[in-house]
Phi, psi and omega in degrees: 000144178272131178274159178305131178087350180277142178291141177287150176292158177291143176207165173217158180201153180277133177268168183302331179275003179094349177283167183248130176262128178241127181301324182296338177293341183251350181304130179064013178236318185220156169282143180231124176250127178250128181237126180253141179217157182293147175302144176308142175062029173240152180293144176138000000 
């Protein structure tokens, strides 16, 4: 678990348009909020 004020680990993920988001591309330049949600039409 990440503690308050601690830097998040590096990660990457595929976006809906097929491009790849890399957290390192935003490090020390912008704030980055990552929001996870269930896939469409799945329970949860």
